N, C-alpha and C positions, 0 to 999 in steps of 0.2 A: 481290453477286447471293446466293440460298441454297438450294439443289438438291439433290435425293436422289437417286443412280443405281443402279439398280434390274438385277441380275441375273436376267432372264427366263430364258435360255436359252443351254446349253453352250458356243455356238457362236462366244461372244465380241458379240452383241448388247446393248445398254444400254437400260432405261426411262429415263424421266427422272420422277422427284416434282419438283414445285415450288413452295415456299410462298411466297405472292406475298401482302404487306400494304398495305393497303388503310387511312389514318386520313386523317378531314376531317373535317370543318366539318358539321354536322347542322343543317339548317333544317326547322325547325319550320312514227186513221179504222177503230176496232176495231172488230169483225163476231161478232157474239155465236157459239158456236162447239159443234157440236151435241160430246156426247162416247163414244165408240168402249166399244162394250159385247161380251166375249164371248171366244170363246179361237179364233175360227173360220179358219183362214186365207185365205190369197187366191189366188184362180184364177188364175196365173201362164203359162200352157203352153194358148194357145190356136190356132184356125186361123181365117185372115184371108184377105178378098176384095175387090178393087175397086179404085178407085173407079166406080162408077156416076154414068151425070146421073139419073137417074132409079129410083126405089125398083124394089125386086125387089116378085115378086105372088106366086109361085107356092114355098109356104113348108116343100112337100112332097118335101124333099128330103135326102140322109145326106151330108153334107159326109165329103171325104176328098183327104187330101194331095194333089195333082193334080190333080185332078179338074176338071175345066171348068164354070164358071159365066157363063151373059152375056159371052161374049169374055174371061171372065177367070179365073186359076184360085184353086180354094184353096190356102194357105198355112200354110209350118210357124210358129208367131210366139214367140217368149221373148225380150223386151227386153234380158232381164240378160244375154244370151250375148255384146251387147258393150259394152251400159249399166251402170255398175258400181253405179248409184245405189241404193240399199237401201233401195229404197219396193214396193210393190204396185200402180203406177201401172202398165198398160198404153201403154207409149207408141207413138202408133201414128203420128204426128207424123215420129217419129224412123223409122221403119221406111219410110214410103212417102218420105217427102219429103225426108230424109235419106239413107238406104243406099239408096234404089232412084232419088230421082228424080222423084217424079212427085207431081205438085198436086192435093190431096186439097179444096179448098176450094168448098164449094156442092154437094159430093160425097156420094155416100152409101158408109158402108165396112160391113162386118159381117163379125163375130167369132163362132166357135163353135167349143161343146167337149162335149163327153160324159160325164152324171154316170153308173154303174151304183148304183139302189138295191136292197138285198133283199129288199123288201115296198115297197108302196104307203105314200107317207107322203107330207106334207103339212112342205114349208121353206120357208124365208125367204130370195128374191135378195137379197143386200144390194150395189146398185152404184151405178154415176154414171157418166158419162159429158160430155164435152163434146159441145158442141151442143146440137140436139135427137135423142132415142134412143127408140127401141122394144124392146119383149120378145116372143120368139116363142119358147114351149116347148114341143119333141114337134110343128110344122109349123103352133101355135094361135098368132095375139098375142093376149098376155095384157095388152098396154097400149095406149094409143094415141102417139102418134110427143108425147114431152115435151116444155115450156116448156123453149127454152134456158136453161141457168142455167151458171155457173162453177163445176165438178167440185170434188165435195168425196166422202172416204171416207164408206160408207153413207148416200148422200143420199135413195136410192131406196129403199122393199122395201117389197115381191112377194110372197107366197104363192103355190107352186110345187107344183102337186099331183105328185109323181112316180108315172111307175108301175112294176112292179118290173121290173128287168132294166134296160136299157139307156135313156137321156134325152138328148134332144136338146136345149141351154143357146144358144140363136142370139137377138145383142144387133144390134141395126139402130145407125147411129149415122151422123144426117146431121149433117157438119161446116159447121154457118151458119158464115160470114164476113162481117164490113161494115171498112171500112178506117177507121179509127180517127183521119187525116187527114183527110180527106174528109168525116167529120161535123163536125169544127172544133171541138170541145168541147178549151176549155181550162183548164189549172191548172197555178197555179208556170209556172215558165222553162219548161215543154213541156208537149205537147200529152197530159194524162194524165188518164185517167175508167176506172174500170172498164168491162169490157168482155168482156159474155161470149158478143161471136161473134168470138172467137179466133182466131189463127193455129195455137195449138196442138190435138191431136186425140192424146185417151186416155179414158180409161174405169178404172173397177174393179168387181170382181165378187166376189161369194165365198157360201159355201150355207152357213146357217147354222140353229138354232131357231128361238125365239120370243128366245131371249134371248143371242140373236149366239154363243151357243155352237159346236165342230162337231159335225155330224151323225154319228154312230158308222155305222163299215161302208162308208164311199159310197166311192167310188174314181172318181178321173176322167182321162176320156185323150182323145187326140186321132182315135182313130178309131173307136172304141165296138165296135160289133158287128165280129167279124171273124172268118175262119174259120181261124184259129189261134194259138195263146198267141204274142205277140210286141211283143218292147219296142221304146215308138214315140217314145221320144226320140230324137234325128236333129237338120240340120243346119238353116240355113237353109239355102233356094236359094227361087229366081226368075227365067223368061225375059227380065223387064222392067226390070229395072236400066237405069238409061241411062246411059251409061259417061263419066267423068269426072273429072275427078283437083283438085277441091275438095276442100277436108277432110273427114271421113267416110263420102265416097261408098264405096258399095262395101260388101254384106255379111262379114261376118265367116267364117272357115273352121271354128271349133272348134265341138265342138257342144258343150259344159259351158259354163259360166259360168267366168269365170275366178276365183279367190280371191288375196288379199292378206295376206302376213305382217302377224300381231297381231291380224288383224282376221276376225271368224263370216265364217264361208262363204255371202254373200249373204245372211242374215236377218238382222234385226237387231230390235231394241225398246227400250221407252222408259226412263229410270229417273224420268223426270221426273211426269207427266202421263196424262191420256188423251184432249185435244185432237184433232180434227182434224191439226192438222198435226207431231203430234207424229212422232217415228222411229219405221217399221213397215216391218219386209218379213219375211213370209213366209221358210220355210224352203224351199230345193230340193227336190223330188219327183219320182222316175221316175214315167215313168207308161206302163203297157202296155195289152192289146186282145185279146179271144178268151178261146180258154181260158174257166176258170171262176171267175170275180172272188170273190175273197177273197184276193188277191195276198201277197207274202211276201217278201221281198227279200235280196238276201245278196251278197257278194263273193268268189267264188271262185277267183282268182287276183289276181297283183298285191295292189295296198294303196290306199288314197284318200290324201289328205296327211297329212302327220304333223299331228296333232289333229283329222282328220276322223274320223268314225263316221260308218255306216249303218243306220239303225234298218229296222227288219222292213218297218213302212212306206210304205218309198222313200226319207221325209227324209234328208236330210245337216246333222248337228250336227258342232258346234265350231269351233274356233277356226282358219286356217292358221299353221303354224309355221314350214316352211322354203321356202323357193323352190326351184321344178323343175317337173317334167314328170311326172306321178306316172300311169303310165301299170295299167291294172287289166281286170276280166272281170267285170261283172254279173250279175247272175241273177236271174230272176223264178221264182217257182212258185205255180200256182194250188192251188185249194181239192180238184185232183184230182191233186198230185201229178204236173203236166205242168210240163216247166221249158223257157225261153228263157233264151239268153245273148247280152251283147253287150260289142265288145269298145271302150271310151273311154279318155279320159281328165281329166286337170284340169290346167289352168294356173297356177300359182301365181307371183304376182307381187310385190314388195315391193313396201309399204304408197306409194301417191305421196305421203304428205306425207311421209314421212323426209326428203328431201333440206331442209325447210324446215326441219321442227325440228334436225337439226343445224347449221342454219346459224345457229341462234342470236339473230339479230338480221333483222330485217325493216323497212321504211319504206311503210309505207302513206302516202303523200305527195297532199296537198290543194293544190286549185289553182295547179295547174304553170305553165299558161301565163300569168297574171293579169301578173306582173312583164314577161315578153315583150313581149304584147302591149300592157298599156300603162302599159311607164314604158320598157326597153331592148329594142330591138328585136336588141341581139345580144347579149344576155343568152346566157351561154355554156352549154348544156346539156351539154357534153364536163368543163368544171372543175367542174358541182354532177353531176355522174356520178361522176368521178374523186372525190370528195370525199366520195360516200355510199361510193363503195368502199374509201377508208381508215379510213372510221368500226367498216369490218364486217361492211356486209351486205351478206348473200347475196342480197336480195330487194330491188328499187326497185317498189312501186307506185302507181299515177297515178292521180288523180282523175279521171272522164267525164261524171262527170255530177250536181251538186248543186244545186237550185232551175235552172240554165243549162247545156245542153251545150259539151261541148269539143272537138267534132268533129260531122263534120257527118248529123247523129240526123235520121232522116225525122222525129222529133215532134220536133221545136225548134219552138219558140214567137216568132217574131222582138217580140213584142209584151212579153214576160216579165211578170215581179213588175215590176209603179209604172213596165212600159216600159224597165226597166234592160238589158232584150236589146236594146236599138238599137245599144247600143256595142259588140257584139264584131263582131266583125272577118267579114268576110263577102267572098265573090265575086262575082262579076258576075253569078251564081243567084240570092244573096241568100243560098248557105248557109256555115252558119257553118266559118270555115277551121279546116283541124286539124291541133288545137295539141299531139297527144298524140303525135305518131310523132316526131319529132325526141326529146324523150324517151327513147322507145322503144329506140333508133337506139344516146344515146351509153347509155344504163342493157349495151345488152345487148356494147357495145362493150369494157366495162370490167368484162364477164368478173361480170354478176346476173343473175339471171332476170327477168324482167320480167311487172307481176302492171298489171290495172287493178281501181280501184273503182267501183260502180252505186251508185250513190241510190238511194234507195228509188221507188217504182213500184207501178203494180198490173200484171195477171198478163200480159195483150197488149204494151203495151206493153215492160213488161222481156224478153218472151219477144222479141220482134223485135229491142229495140236491142243484147241480149246478141248474137245471133247474127250482127250487122252487125257487132260488137265484137272477136266471136272474129275469122271470119273475114279482117278485116280485121288483127287487131294482131297473134294466137297469141298470146295470153299462156298465162303458165301456173300463173297465177294469176287467181283473181278473189274479191272483196272486195264482197258482200251487206251491204248497211247497214242498219239500222233493220227487221229481218223485223218485229220485235211491234207492231210502229207499222199493218204489214199482217198482220195474222194474217186477214183474209177469201182472203188470195192463198195459191194451192196451192204450195208450196213444193217439193211431188214437184216440180211442171211444171217450174220453175223451177230449179231441181237437172238434174234429170233431161237437159233441150232441150242442157246444157255439154256433158254428158257422151255426150251425143248425138256429141258431132263429135271426143271423146278422152278417155281414160280418164286421162292426165296431165296433164290442168290440175285444179290442189289448191279448192277454195269455201271461204271464211269468212261464218259468220255472224258480224256481229255483234250478237252478244246477251250481255244482260248477265244473264241465268237464264234454267232452260228451256229449251226446244229448239226448232227449227224445222225442221223436215226434216233432211233427209241431209248434212250439211256435215263436212268434215274436217276445221277448225279452227276456232275462235272467239276473240272478240275481246269483251276488256273497257279500256275509256275510264278510264283512270287518272285518275282526276282532281285529286288530289291526290300528294304528294311521298310515295313507297313505300306508291302501290297496292297493296294484291294484289289477288289473281283464281284462280278455281280454273277445272279444264277439260277434266278428263277423268271428269266423272263419266256415262259412257257404255261400250255394250260396243265401242263401235270406241273402236280406240284416237284421240284426238281433242287434238288440240294449241291452247294456249293464246295469245293472244299482246296482255300491255295495253298499248296502244296510249297515247303521248303526244306534245307536241309540246312543241318550245322557245316560254317566253311571255317576251316583254323588256318593256323601259320602251317603245319605241314599238310592239310590236306586244301591245297585252293583251286578256285572254280571260274576260270575265267564270265562265266555267265549267269550268277549267283554272287549277291555279295553276302562279305565274311560274318558270318553269324557266330561267334565264339564269348561273346557274352551270355550268361542262362537269361539275366534282366531284361536283354532284349526277345531272346527266347520266348518268356513268356508272359512278355507282353503283348509278342506277335499272338500268342494266344487266347490270349481274353479278349483281344481286339475280333478274332475273327469268331470264338465262338461267341460273343455282346451282339455278334453283329449278325447272325443267325445264320452264321456257318458251320462250317466242321474243320477247323486246325490238323493239316495235314502234315505232321510231323514227323519228316525222315525218321527211322532208324536203321542205316545201314551202320556195318562196322565202320565203316571206313568207305568215302569214295572213292574208287578204284577196280580197275578190273582185272589185277594182273600182267599177267604178261602181254598182253592184249594191246596196254597203255603205259607197262610200266617196266624197265629194265629189272635182273635179276636184282641187282643193286641193291634199287631204289625199293622194292618187295621186300629185302631184307630189312633195309636200315626205315627209311620211314616210313613205313606203315606200323609201326608198331608206337610209333610215336603217333601217327593220326589218331589211332583205335584212344590211346590212351587223354590224347586232345579229348576226343568226341562225347566219352564217358563223363570227364572232368565237367566239362558243360552238362551233359544230363541229370548228373548228379547233382550240381549245382539247383538244376531247376523243380528235381524232386525235393530241395532241403527247402525251399525255397516253399511250394507247393506242401510240406510237409514236415513244417520247423519242430524239431525235440520238443515234448514239452506245453505247445503250442497247441489250437485249432488245427485240423488237417481245412484247406481251403478248398480242395478240386467239389467240395459241394455248391459251391460258387461258380464252377463253370459245365458239368458235368447234366445233363439230364436239364439244361435251364430252355429257357426259354425268351429273345428280346422281352424289353418293359416297358410298354408306352407311357411316358410321363408330358403333363399338361405344361404346354409353355412352349414346348421347343419346336410348334410349326408343321403339326400332324394330329392328329387322334385315330386310336384304334377304330379300324372298319368291324371286329369282329371278325376277320376272317383268318386271319393269321398272315397278316400283309409285310411280309420280314421283307420285301426289297425297301421297304419304309427306314431298311437296316442298313440294308448292305453298303452303305457307301459314307456311312459316318455320321448319321442324322443322329441326333439327341441332344444331352446333356453336353453343354462345352467343358464339364468338369471331366465330363467319362461315357461310363456305359451302365443302364440298367439291363438287371434279369431277372429272372423269377423261376422258383420249382414250389412245388407243394407247399404254395401257398407263400413261402417266403419269398421274399425281395431281397437282391441281392443289390449293391452301389459301388461300381470301378470307378475310384477316383486314379485317373492315370493321365499323363504325360507323356504325347507322343504321336500315338496313332492317330489318322485324322485330322489331327491338329488339335487335340483332344488339351487343355490348361492344368489337366488335375488339381489337385489339392491345392490352393493357394492362400492357405489362413486364412477362410475367411469365417467369420462366427458361427454360420447357422446357413443349412442348406434344405429349401423347398419340396419337397415331395409328395408330389400326388397326380393319382388320386392311390387313394389306399382308404379299402371301403373297410377297414377291421380296426379295431380299435387297439393304436401302440402303446405297449406296457415298457419295453426297455427297446435299447440301443445298444448294439454292445461292434466294437473294432476285431474286424477275425485276424490281422494282422498286428494289433498293438503291444 
């Protein structure tokens, strides 16, 4: 062993710097999308009311918070108060159904806002809504009920003539719903079809000029005309919440959206394209009413969270830096110099994907119940989970749907592809058996977090299935495969439904280039040994996890290189962890799907050989990381961050610029990482052309700000 002890503080506590040497062998239905234009922000704060069995007929009204309307009330609405999706989609399903427990299917709901215009002028309302919608401005219906479509940003454009002063903009939405299963349309192994009559409910809306740009000097309010200058920003409140202990039920008590460390506050913007499925989230903006509009905003006591600033127009900009609760008093001043104040607070939490990043090893795991179902009904999920834990995994996620479901999905198609689904084990009612729960319980028993993989489907199938999975299994992680093959989907809807239930569930979007909605993680598929990848080209700190699987003699795959040498698997794990990524090391018992892919003879003869080969490689990896009688080496990957060393073409910017590492920059001999004031040096040959240890008599390491007293080899 070769270690350096660093005297860090004067009370006798020592830190550890470990040089680690590793030198081994080297083995050589897409739909066209409309681009968004202009810089006009979306409107994210509204009054909402409903649901109603029939459409309202009298629009000569001035909605106010708490006002009665046909047996319902107008309620303050901003889904960002509970939903951390950085988007401009107004999730009415999340509000009415998840939070309040009220069914809106085949009923009408309404959303209203007021806009102040300093003069009479024509603008565009760019909007879209699920179901059928109608636009009413200042009590006059400008459109007839629309054809039902799946909503996308800026899908509809309507010229709106604003009066000078306050104007009412009312959107009527009919939640048109049909049951996919009742329609009986089948694709692949599940009932899967584009369905514009979906379970989801929501809309978009923004006022623009003809080029999509912001209209100068207009003001938004949920109150409009008011007797005195008032700050409208407030908490959600409703009298008709249906009590329940179901996950997600109940309105939040915070007034302002929560912030997350190293992420922008609510807003987000794309660094890739202008397509409709891009990341897009407008800044939070305070609202006021009354007085003489021409409002300006300021903080008069306390302070916003570190890293945030308040602009004079009431928008909050910046990134959250530090966790905590930040109390402040905000003031609005109108053009006549009248003022109003309100005491508010913002809670800043740690970003939900940090535990995943620090874990450094995850496992998207395919085909989990196949071996148990078709080969060995006594297959031990405990031994399987224990083996994953000993490889260093902090998370194991398992496949729920790939051509056929592994749990009793509503959309299971018993016929399946070429009749293969007839072999799935079923209960007396014909439902697929739950092939996931036993694996989940074993994963959690061994101290790892549990996640779910979901294959590509259309909006409504995903929307229903994912709620069933979240409520049934309570995962900490959701992996959505193949969004680039479903670009007609609305990714705001698909991610928002997950976050209606919890802000702690992290979402991985398996995207190889570009971006599809506001994901927390990204995956690239490592098709060859030492595949590189990038994942941080986002305003929001987003972690990348390159996925790979063991491929052996009896379990080949035409798409991925052979990985039957545990030393190569270990090298890739170190390469990814030390490059600021999370190594995704698939823990499937075998890479096969039973009778859907293979003959009964193949299942009976080849599968056991494949399973043993996979076990042998994993046990070899375990033995290398935790050799008997020698130091355990996972400390050099788990919880570490890439460490900047001088002399290799870049310097530490102090902001965690992990992109400097993602394509292998750094020492030509390998990688440096740190954790808990310890520095670990990985001398490694192969990945990114690293040369490894070549017998040099010394290696200079700097900066090291502490006194070095000892150097040890972890694998000497």
